N, C-alpha and C positions, 0 to 999 in steps of 0.2 A: 516607312510612311504609315500613318494611321489609316485604318480601314474606314471608308465612308459609306459603304453600302454592303449589306448582307443579303444574299440571294438564297432562297430556300427552294430546293427541288425535291418533290416527292417522287419516289421511284418504286415501281413494282412490276417485275417482269417486262422491262423495257430495253432489253439488250439491243434490239434493232434500232433504237432511237437515242439512247443515252449519250453516245459519242457526239452525235450531231448537236444535241442540247448543250453538253458541256463545252464543246468546241466554240460555241457561240459566245462564251464568256472569255475566251483567250484572246485578249487584245493587249499587246505590250504597253500601250498607253495607259491602261487602267488596271492591269493585272495586280499591281501592288496595293491598289486602293479598294479592292473588292474581296469579299469572302463568299464562297459558294458552299452551302451546306446541303448535302444530299442525304435524305432520309430514306433508307431502304426498308420497306415493310415486309421483309421475309421473302424476297424474290427466290424463285426456284430455278431461274436461269443464270446467266453469267453477269447480270447487272452489278452485283457487288464486286466482282473481280475486275470489271471494266472501270468502275469508279475508283477502285484501289490504285489503278495505274495512274490516274490523274492526281491522286493524293501524293504519290511518290514523285511524279514529274513536276508538279507545281505545289510544293509544300507551302503552307501559309496562305494559300488561296482556296484550295479544295480540302 
């Protein structure tokens, strides 16, 4: 199905909150119609690692 919505998330050292943020977009009813773009601005914490797990688990969306 074609993507109808792109969501941009800016992230910098937000390991405590990024999972809650990204989980809010996981809804089976819309998952194949949205894309979530996370831009990490050089985080020094585990933010990139956490986001990477979403990329692997939900390819085509994250």
